[in-house]
C-alpha positions as CSV (number, residue, x, y, z in Angstrom):
1,M,0.0,0.0,0.0
2,S,3.0,2.3,0.4
3,D,3.5,2.3,-3.4
4,L,-0.1,3.2,-3.8
5,H,0.2,6.0,-1.3
6,A,3.2,7.4,-3.1
7,K,1.3,7.2,-6.4
8,V,-1.7,9.1,-5.0
9,Q,0.6,11.9,-3.6
10,Q,2.3,12.1,-7.0
11,V,-1.1,12.6,-8.7
12,F,-2.1,15.2,-6.1
13,D,1.1,17.1,-7.1
14,E,0.5,16.9,-10.8
15,P,2.2,20.0,-12.5
16,G,-0.4,20.1,-15.3
17,C,-3.3,20.4,-12.9
18,S,-4.1,24.1,-12.3
19,T,-6.4,23.3,-9.5
20,N,-3.9,21.6,-7.2
21,Q,-1.0,23.9,-8.3
22,A,-3.0,26.9,-7.1
23,K,-3.0,25.4,-3.5
24,L,-0.5,25.7,-0.8
25,T,1.9,22.8,-0.4
26,R,0.1,21.6,2.7
27,D,-3.3,21.7,1.1
28,R,-2.0,20.1,-2.1
29,K,-0.8,17.0,-0.2
30,K,-4.3,16.5,1.2
31,G,-5.5,15.9,-2.4
32,C,-8.7,16.6,-4.2
33,S,-11.2,15.4,-1.6
34,K,-11.4,13.6,1.7
35,L,-11.0,9.8,1.6
36,L,-14.1,7.7,1.3
37,A,-15.1,5.1,3.8
38,P,-14.7,1.5,2.6
39,G,-17.8,0.4,0.7
40,A,-19.0,4.0,0.2
41,A,-19.9,4.9,-3.4
42,A,-21.6,8.2,-3.2
43,G,-20.6,10.1,-6.2
44,G,-18.4,7.2,-7.3
45,C,-15.3,5.8,-5.6
46,A,-11.7,5.5,-6.9
47,F,-12.2,1.9,-8.1
48,D,-15.3,3.0,-10.1
49,G,-13.3,5.9,-11.7
50,A,-10.5,3.5,-12.7
51,K,-13.0,1.0,-14.2
52,I,-14.8,3.8,-16.1
53,A,-11.5,5.1,-17.6
54,L,-10.1,1.7,-18.6
55,Q,-13.1,-0.5,-19.5
56,P,-13.5,1.1,-23.0
57,I,-10.3,-0.7,-24.1
58,T,-12.3,-3.3,-26.0
59,D,-10.1,-6.4,-26.5
60,V,-9.1,-6.6,-22.8
61,A,-10.6,-8.8,-20.1
62,H,-11.5,-6.6,-17.1
63,L,-11.4,-8.8,-13.9
64,I,-12.6,-7.4,-10.6
65,H,-10.9,-9.0,-7.6
66,G,-13.5,-8.4,-4.9
67,P,-17.1,-9.1,-3.9
68,I,-19.6,-9.5,-6.8
69,A,-21.4,-6.3,-5.9
70,C,-18.3,-4.2,-6.9
71,E,-18.6,-5.6,-10.4
72,G,-22.4,-5.4,-10.4
73,N,-22.3,-1.7,-9.5
74,S,-19.6,-0.8,-11.9
75,W,-20.3,-2.9,-15.0
76,D,-21.3,-1.1,-18.2
77,G,-21.6,2.2,-16.3
78,R,-20.9,4.1,-19.5
79,G,-22.3,3.5,-23.0
80,S,-18.9,3.2,-24.6
81,K,-19.2,1.6,-28.1
82,S,-16.8,-0.7,-29.9
83,S,-16.3,-1.2,-33.6
84,S,-14.9,-4.7,-33.2
85,S,-14.3,-6.8,-30.0
86,Q,-17.1,-7.0,-27.4
87,L,-14.9,-8.7,-24.8
88,Y,-14.8,-5.5,-22.7
89,R,-18.6,-5.9,-22.0
90,T,-18.2,-9.4,-20.5
91,S,-18.3,-9.3,-16.8
92,F,-15.4,-11.0,-14.9
93,T,-15.1,-11.1,-11.1
94,T,-13.5,-13.4,-8.5
95,D,-16.6,-13.0,-6.4
96,M,-14.7,-13.1,-3.1
97,T,-16.4,-15.0,-0.3
98,E,-15.9,-15.1,3.5
99,Q,-13.4,-17.9,3.0
100,D,-11.3,-15.7,0.7
101,I,-11.4,-13.0,3.2
102,V,-10.2,-15.3,6.0
103,F,-7.5,-17.3,4.1
104,G,-6.6,-14.8,1.4
105,G,-7.8,-14.6,-2.2
106,E,-4.5,-14.7,-4.2
107,K,-4.9,-18.4,-5.3
108,H,-8.5,-17.7,-6.3
109,L,-7.4,-14.7,-8.3
110,Y,-4.6,-16.6,-10.1
111,K,-7.1,-19.4,-11.1
112,A,-9.5,-16.7,-12.4
113,I,-6.8,-15.1,-14.6
114,K,-5.8,-18.5,-15.9
115,E,-9.3,-19.5,-16.8
116,I,-9.9,-16.2,-18.6
117,A,-6.7,-16.6,-20.6
118,E,-7.6,-20.1,-21.7
119,K,-11.3,-19.4,-22.5
120,Y,-11.1,-16.0,-24.1
121,N,-7.5,-15.4,-25.2
122,P,-7.7,-11.6,-24.5
123,A,-5.0,-9.2,-25.6
124,A,-4.4,-8.5,-21.9
125,V,-6.1,-9.0,-18.5
126,F,-6.7,-5.9,-16.4
127,V,-7.1,-6.9,-12.7
128,Y,-8.8,-4.4,-10.4
129,Q,-8.1,-4.2,-6.7
130,T,-11.2,-3.4,-4.5
131,C,-11.6,-2.3,-0.9
132,I,-11.9,-5.8,0.5
133,S,-9.0,-7.4,-1.3
134,A,-6.8,-4.4,-0.4
135,M,-7.7,-4.5,3.3
136,I,-6.9,-8.2,3.7
137,G,-3.6,-7.6,2.0
138,D,-3.8,-9.6,-1.2
139,D,-0.6,-8.8,-3.3
140,L,-2.3,-7.9,-6.6
141,E,1.0,-7.0,-8.3
142,A,2.8,-10.2,-7.4
143,V,-0.1,-12.3,-8.6
144,C,-0.3,-10.4,-11.9
145,K,3.4,-10.6,-12.4
146,A,3.4,-14.4,-11.9
147,A,0.4,-14.9,-14.1
148,A,1.9,-12.8,-16.9
149,R,5.1,-14.9,-16.8
150,K,3.3,-18.2,-16.7
151,L,0.6,-17.4,-19.3
152,G,2.8,-15.3,-21.7
153,M,0.4,-12.3,-21.9
154,P,0.1,-8.9,-20.3
155,V,-1.6,-9.1,-16.9
156,I,-2.0,-5.5,-15.6
157,P,-2.6,-4.7,-11.9
158,V,-5.0,-1.8,-11.4
159,N,-4.3,-1.2,-7.7
160,V,-7.0,1.5,-7.1
161,P,-9.2,0.3,-4.2
162,G,-12.4,2.4,-3.7
163,F,-11.4,3.8,-0.3
164,V,-8.4,5.7,-1.8
165,G,-10.6,8.6,-2.8
166,S,-13.1,10.0,-5.4
167,K,-14.0,8.8,-8.8
168,N,-11.9,11.5,-10.4
169,L,-8.9,10.4,-8.5
170,G,-9.6,6.9,-9.9
171,N,-9.5,8.3,-13.4
172,K,-6.1,9.8,-12.9
173,L,-4.7,6.6,-11.2
174,A,-6.0,4.6,-14.1
175,G,-3.9,6.9,-16.3
176,E,-0.9,6.1,-14.2
177,V,-1.5,2.4,-14.7
178,L,-1.4,2.9,-18.5
179,L,1.8,5.0,-18.2
180,D,3.5,2.4,-15.9
181,H,2.4,-0.8,-17.6
182,V,1.1,-0.3,-21.1
183,I,2.2,2.9,-23.0
184,G,5.5,2.4,-24.7
185,T,5.6,-1.4,-24.4
186,Q,5.0,-2.1,-28.1
187,E,6.1,-0.5,-31.3
188,P,3.8,0.4,-34.3
189,E,4.4,-1.3,-37.6
190,D,4.7,2.1,-39.3
191,T,4.3,5.8,-38.3
192,T,3.4,8.9,-40.3
193,P,3.6,12.7,-39.6
194,Y,-0.2,12.7,-39.3
195,D,-0.5,10.4,-36.2
196,I,-2.4,11.7,-33.2
197,N,-3.6,10.5,-29.8
198,I,-7.0,11.5,-28.4
199,I,-6.9,11.4,-24.6
200,G,-9.9,11.4,-22.3
201,E,-12.5,10.4,-25.0
202,Y,-14.6,7.3,-24.2
203,N,-16.7,7.0,-27.4
204,L,-19.9,7.4,-25.5
205,S,-22.8,6.3,-27.8
206,G,-20.3,6.2,-30.6
207,E,-19.2,9.9,-30.4
208,L,-15.7,9.2,-31.6
209,W,-17.2,7.8,-34.9
210,Q,-18.7,11.3,-35.6
211,V,-15.2,12.8,-35.5
212,R,-13.1,10.1,-37.1
213,P,-14.4,10.4,-40.7
214,L,-13.3,14.1,-40.8
215,L,-9.9,13.2,-39.6
216,D,-9.7,10.3,-42.1
217,E,-10.6,12.8,-44.9
218,L,-7.8,15.0,-43.8
219,G,-5.4,12.1,-43.8
220,I,-5.0,12.3,-40.0
221,R,-4.7,8.9,-38.3
222,I,-5.8,8.3,-34.7
223,L,-2.9,6.2,-33.4
224,A,-4.7,5.7,-30.1
225,C,-7.8,6.9,-28.4
226,I,-7.4,6.6,-24.7
227,S,-9.6,4.9,-24.1
228,G,-12.7,4.9,-26.3
229,D,-13.0,2.1,-28.9
230,A,-9.3,1.4,-28.2
231,K,-7.4,-1.9,-28.5
232,Y,-4.6,-2.8,-26.2
233,H,-1.9,-2.7,-28.9
234,E,-3.0,0.8,-29.9
235,V,-2.6,2.2,-26.4
236,A,0.8,0.3,-26.0
237,R,2.0,2.0,-29.2
238,S,0.6,5.4,-28.6
239,H,4.0,6.9,-27.6
240,R,4.8,7.3,-31.3
241,A,2.1,9.8,-32.0
242,R,3.1,13.3,-33.2
243,A,0.5,15.3,-31.3
244,A,-2.4,14.8,-28.9
245,M,-5.7,16.3,-28.1
246,M,-7.0,16.1,-24.5
247,V,-10.7,16.1,-24.3
248,C,-11.2,16.2,-20.5
249,S,-8.3,17.6,-18.6
250,K,-9.8,16.8,-15.2
251,A,-9.6,13.1,-15.9
252,M,-6.3,12.5,-17.7
253,I,-4.2,15.6,-17.5
254,N,-1.4,13.4,-16.1
255,V,-1.4,11.1,-19.1
256,A,-1.1,14.0,-21.6
257,R,1.5,15.9,-19.6
258,K,3.7,12.8,-18.9
259,M,3.5,11.7,-22.6
260,E,4.8,15.2,-23.6
261,E,7.5,15.0,-21.0
262,R,8.6,11.4,-21.8
263,Y,8.0,11.2,-25.6
264,G,7.9,14.8,-26.8
265,I,4.2,14.7,-27.8
266,P,2.7,18.2,-27.6
267,Y,-1.0,18.4,-26.6
268,F,-3.8,20.9,-26.3
269,E,-7.2,20.8,-24.5
270,G,-10.2,20.9,-26.7
271,S,-13.8,19.9,-27.1
272,F,-15.8,18.1,-29.8
273,Y,-19.1,19.7,-28.6
274,G,-20.5,22.6,-30.5
275,I,-19.8,23.9,-34.0
276,S,-17.1,26.5,-33.1
277,D,-15.4,24.1,-30.6
278,M,-15.3,21.3,-33.2
279,S,-13.7,23.7,-35.8
280,D,-11.2,24.9,-33.2
281,A,-10.3,21.3,-32.4
282,L,-9.6,20.5,-36.1
283,R,-7.5,23.7,-36.5
284,N,-5.4,23.0,-33.4
285,I,-4.8,19.4,-34.5
286,A,-3.6,20.5,-37.9
287,R,-1.4,23.2,-36.5
288,L,0.3,20.9,-34.1
289,L,0.9,18.3,-36.8
290,V,2.4,21.0,-39.2
291,D,4.7,22.1,-36.4
292,R,5.8,18.5,-36.0
293,G,6.6,17.9,-39.7
294,A,3.3,17.5,-41.6
295,A,2.9,19.2,-44.9
296,I,1.7,22.9,-44.5
297,E,-1.1,22.3,-47.0
298,L,-2.9,20.4,-44.3
299,L,-3.9,23.8,-42.9
300,A,-5.7,24.8,-46.1
301,R,-7.4,21.4,-46.4
302,T,-8.6,21.7,-42.8
303,E,-10.1,25.1,-43.4
304,A,-11.9,23.8,-46.5
305,V,-13.4,20.9,-44.5
306,I,-14.4,23.2,-41.7
307,A,-16.1,25.7,-44.1
308,R,-18.1,22.9,-45.7
309,E,-19.1,21.2,-42.5
310,E,-20.1,24.4,-40.7
311,S,-22.3,25.5,-43.6
312,R,-23.9,22.1,-43.7
313,A,-24.5,22.0,-39.9
314,W,-26.1,25.5,-39.9
315,Q,-28.4,24.6,-42.7
316,R,-29.6,21.5,-40.9
317,I,-30.1,23.5,-37.6
318,A,-31.9,26.4,-39.3
319,P,-35.4,24.7,-39.3
320,Y,-35.2,24.2,-35.5
321,R,-34.0,27.6,-34.5
322,P,-37.5,29.4,-34.6
323,S,-38.9,27.0,-32.1
324,L,-35.8,27.1,-29.8
325,L,-35.0,30.8,-29.9
326,G,-35.3,32.2,-26.4
327,K,-36.0,28.9,-24.7
328,R,-34.4,28.6,-21.3
329,V,-32.2,25.6,-20.3
330,L,-31.1,24.3,-17.0
331,L,-27.8,22.4,-17.5
332,F,-27.1,20.0,-14.6
333,T,-23.8,18.2,-15.4
334,G,-20.1,18.9,-14.7
335,G,-16.6,18.7,-16.0
336,V,-15.9,19.6,-19.6
337,K,-19.6,19.4,-20.5
338,S,-20.3,22.3,-18.1
339,W,-18.8,24.7,-20.7
340,S,-18.7,22.8,-24.0
341,I,-22.4,22.1,-24.0
342,V,-23.1,25.7,-23.1
343,A,-21.4,26.8,-26.3
344,A,-23.4,24.3,-28.4
345,L,-26.7,25.4,-26.9
346,Q,-26.0,29.1,-27.3
347,E,-25.2,28.5,-31.0
348,A,-28.7,27.1,-31.4
349,G,-30.3,30.2,-29.9
350,L,-31.1,28.8,-26.4
351,I,-30.6,30.7,-23.2
352,I,-28.7,29.1,-20.4
353,A,-30.6,29.7,-17.2
354,G,-28.0,27.9,-15.1
355,T,-25.3,25.3,-15.2
356,S,-23.8,23.1,-12.6
357,V,-20.1,23.4,-11.8
358,K,-19.9,20.8,-9.0
359,K,-17.3,18.7,-10.9
360,S,-15.7,21.5,-12.9
361,T,-12.1,22.8,-12.6
362,P,-11.3,26.5,-12.3
363,G,-10.4,26.4,-16.0
364,D,-13.9,25.1,-16.8
365,K,-15.5,27.8,-14.7
366,E,-13.5,30.5,-16.4
367,R,-14.7,29.3,-19.8
368,I,-18.3,29.4,-18.5
369,K,-17.8,33.0,-17.4
370,E,-16.5,33.9,-20.9
371,L,-19.5,32.3,-22.5
372,M,-22.2,33.5,-20.2
373,K,-20.5,36.9,-19.4
374,D,-20.9,36.4,-15.6
375,D,-21.0,33.7,-12.9
376,M,-24.5,34.5,-11.6
377,H,-25.9,31.3,-13.2
378,M,-23.2,28.9,-12.0
379,F,-24.3,26.5,-9.3
380,D,-21.8,24.6,-7.1
381,D,-24.5,22.4,-5.7
382,L,-28.1,22.7,-6.8
383,K,-30.3,20.7,-4.4
384,P,-33.2,18.7,-5.9
385,R,-35.7,21.0,-4.0
386,E,-34.2,24.1,-5.6
387,M,-34.1,22.4,-9.0
388,Y,-37.7,21.4,-8.7
389,K,-38.7,25.0,-7.8
390,M,-36.9,26.4,-10.9
391,L,-38.7,23.9,-13.1
392,K,-42.1,24.2,-11.4
393,D,-42.1,28.0,-11.5
394,A,-41.3,27.9,-15.2
395,Q,-38.0,29.7,-14.8
396,V,-36.7,27.2,-17.4
397,D,-38.3,25.3,-20.3
398,I,-36.2,22.2,-20.3
399,M,-33.5,20.5,-18.1
400,L,-30.5,18.7,-19.5
401,S,-28.8,16.3,-17.0
402,G,-27.9,12.8,-16.1
403,G,-30.4,10.0,-15.4
404,R,-30.4,10.6,-11.6
405,S,-32.0,14.0,-12.0
406,Q,-34.7,13.1,-14.5
407,F,-37.3,12.4,-11.8
408,V,-37.1,16.0,-10.5
409,A,-38.0,17.2,-14.0
410,L,-40.7,14.6,-14.4
411,K,-42.2,15.5,-11.1
412,A,-42.3,19.1,-12.2
413,K,-43.9,18.0,-15.5
414,M,-41.2,19.6,-17.5
415,P,-39.2,18.3,-20.5
416,W,-35.9,16.6,-19.8
417,L,-33.0,15.3,-21.9
418,D,-30.2,13.0,-20.9
419,I,-26.7,14.3,-21.8
420,N,-24.6,12.2,-19.4
421,Q,-22.7,9.0,-20.0
422,E,-25.8,6.8,-19.9
423,R,-27.3,8.5,-23.0
424,H,-28.1,6.7,-26.2
425,E,-27.5,9.7,-28.6
426,A,-24.1,10.9,-29.7
427,Y,-23.6,14.7,-29.5
428,A,-20.0,15.2,-30.7
429,G,-18.8,16.8,-33.9
430,Y,-20.9,18.7,-36.4
431,E,-23.4,15.7,-36.7
432,G,-23.7,15.6,-32.9
433,V,-24.7,19.3,-32.7
434,V,-27.5,18.8,-35.2
435,A,-28.6,15.7,-33.2
436,L,-28.6,17.6,-29.9
437,V,-30.6,20.5,-31.3
438,R,-33.1,18.0,-32.9
439,E,-33.5,16.1,-29.6
440,I,-34.1,19.3,-27.6
441,A,-36.7,20.4,-30.2
442,K,-38.4,17.0,-30.0
443,A,-38.5,17.1,-26.2
444,L,-39.9,20.6,-26.1
445,S,-42.6,20.0,-28.7
446,N,-43.7,16.6,-27.3
447,P,-47.5,16.9,-26.7
448,I,-47.3,14.8,-23.6
449,W,-46.2,17.8,-21.5
450,N,-49.4,19.8,-22.2
451,Q,-51.5,16.8,-21.6
452,I,-50.1,15.9,-18.1
453,R,-50.3,19.5,-17.0
454,K,-54.1,19.6,-17.6
455,P,-56.4,18.6,-14.7
456,A,-57.4,15.0,-14.6
457,P,-61.0,14.3,-15.9
458,W,-62.2,13.4,-12.4
459,E,-60.9,16.7,-11.1
460,N,-63.0,18.5,-13.7
461,T,-66.0,16.4,-12.8
462,A,-65.6,17.1,-9.1
463,T,-65.4,20.8,-9.8
464,L,-68.6,20.7,-11.9
465,N,-70.4,18.8,-9.1
466,E,-69.3,21.4,-6.5
467,R,-70.6,24.2,-8.7
468,A,-73.9,22.4,-9.3
469,I,-74.5,21.9,-5.5
470,H,-73.6,25.5,-4.9
471,I,-76.1,26.7,-7.5
472,A,-78.8,24.4,-6.1
């Protein structure tokens, strides 16, 4: 556990994280949040964060060394899509019992790894430590090292038990696992001056596939996406990319910064949400590649593609704008979406009545201020009661949030749209902006909302009977 403690402190002192670097040394050592109690999962634990960050690697077997509930609560938590292997969606767990807790679960774990290797022949096995296995002292790294030597395949220890801290810390520690055990362990068959990495993109609902065709058209190759729709060998060879785009700095800033430090791969932070943000992302990718040796005509080709796609997107959005113009939106999310979705909605003519910044970095908050011109509509923690009042009093016309908040909107009889990781629609790129606007328009115009706001038939009958009695 001493190695884990050192790794946690290293993550807390990440030079690329503006949040922690702004703190005093004493406060920085305390980390991002207080430690969670074993078994607590409110807001997501570190194990959950690590699993979320790594599970989109599709040809890997993800084995949870712990009670079955740890796997049950974390399995398929994000709708990350795969273009090939579906192994990542198969649930593997050692299902630790009381006997394992008393006598140790290392032999049980080794047998599980061996069985997975024989039955599924994965590109690698990622083994996740949990609170229980960590507290009884199972040596995850020793078992994985022995299994890798015996089976002749990568067996990667993900030593991130839940009690270490928050889900966001788990994201970063998962990045450290890739840096320590995967990235740089293989060499690509060939490289080009147009190879890039995309870091912190999980291909939710297939969003990466809305961006990849444009990059393919420009001749830009995604050497690795970390970790959406990724294969193990792609991540292992990602150190040969010429440039990188970081989609969510709060989750994997350590990966982008260390890859620049170790392998000389420059990166920038960008967003694929919104027309202007998507265009800026393409421009920045092209500029970085040209600086690293790509032909300068890539810049002109990129501008041509941007002009065509922007024109096409605006034409497709135009029919929806009259019905959306002036409609007020409550955005209850966090992180990079707290500002990137704001830009996309404003482009469609919508007014942002408020946005949650509970999981946002200071950089995210500054971007929101730039977009909304003030910080009056930023909520650090909007309680359900306050959210309900805003909706019930018609201060907003629709709420965009994750699934856990939908019932507040439904109780207030107001339209709601899912924009978190559980969603089934892809909102990235130019195609995604059109899809987002279309779904908002459909939600607002759905006749069900007018119907459920009307008094029930028996309420009308009761009122008529009361009037009749009063007249009589």
